[in-house]
N, C-alpha and C positions, 0 to 999 in steps of 0.2 A: 561490369560489377554486379552480383546477383541483389536483388532484393529481398530482405527479411518479410515472410509473412505475418501477420497479427500474433498466430501461436508461436512462431519462432522468437520474435520481440520479446514477448511473454517472457518465456523460458530464458533466455538472457538477461532480462532486469532480473528473474528471479536467483539466477546463478549468480549475477554480480553482487545482489545485495546479502547472499550467502557468504559471500569472499570479507565483507565489511568489518572490522575490526574494532568493534564499539567496547568501551569500557564497561565495568560490571555497575559503574552508577548511570552510566548513560542508557542500558539495559535495561536500569530499574525504573530510570524516568518513563520513557517509552512504554514499558510495562504496565506503570501506572494509569500513562494517558490511555490505555489499552483496555483497562480494566472499567476506567472510569465514563470509556465510552459502552460502556453493557459489554462488552467482551471478556466472560469468567476466563473459559481457556482457549486461546487462539488453536491449539491445536486441533479444536473440537468446531471449529467455526462451522457456520452454516450459512447460507446465500443470505438467508435472512440478517444474521449476526454482519454479514459483510456489507447488507443494504443500510443498515442500520449503523454501522461504524461510517460509511461514507457520507452518509447524511449528520452527523455530528460532526466530523471533519470540517463539512461542508458551512456548519452553523460556529465553529468556534473560533475562527477569524484566526487560527494557526498560519505562522507564516509558511511560506513554501518551502523552507529548508527543513520546519520542524515535522510538515507533509511526508515530505520524502523520507525521511528518518525514521517516522512510524512505518511506512511502508517496506522502505528496508527490513525494518525489527521483524513485521509479519511477515516478509518473506522468509526469513529462517525459522518461523515456528508453525506457522500456516499448514495448511492444508492445498498443494498446488494448485487443483481448481477451484479454490477458492481466490489464490490471488491472481488466476486467470480472471475472474469474475470482477475482482476490484479494478485490478488493471486494466479491463476494457472497459469498465462501462463509464457510461457520457449521460449523468443525471442532468447538465444543464440542457443537453440536446444541442449541443454544438459540432457533432460528428468528429469529433475529438476525445478519444479516450481521457477520462477523468486524470490519471496519472500523467501522462503526456502533458496534460495543461498544466500540470505543476513543476513538470520539469523543462518545459518551453520559459516558465517564468521563475526558475529558481534561480538562474545565475546574477 
């Protein structure tokens, strides 16, 4: 069985997120949260705004499910290179990418 590299994993996560069928009201909730986190236009996110969003998520005590939904929503609207940065980031230094920590604790 072939193992996916980190870039392939990131691309797969983004593809899966784009297949999510959120309702308009769910999208509005996630978009409002993203705006509250300081991201005015997810389509024009920079590495700096991605870092700020991750710090905001870390500090807001959101449930793992909510964080997964926020990242899924971002994957639908943010540039791929920004999503790669978010998905690969490791702000707590445990050698496990940020988003994988949430997926592991999601169930």
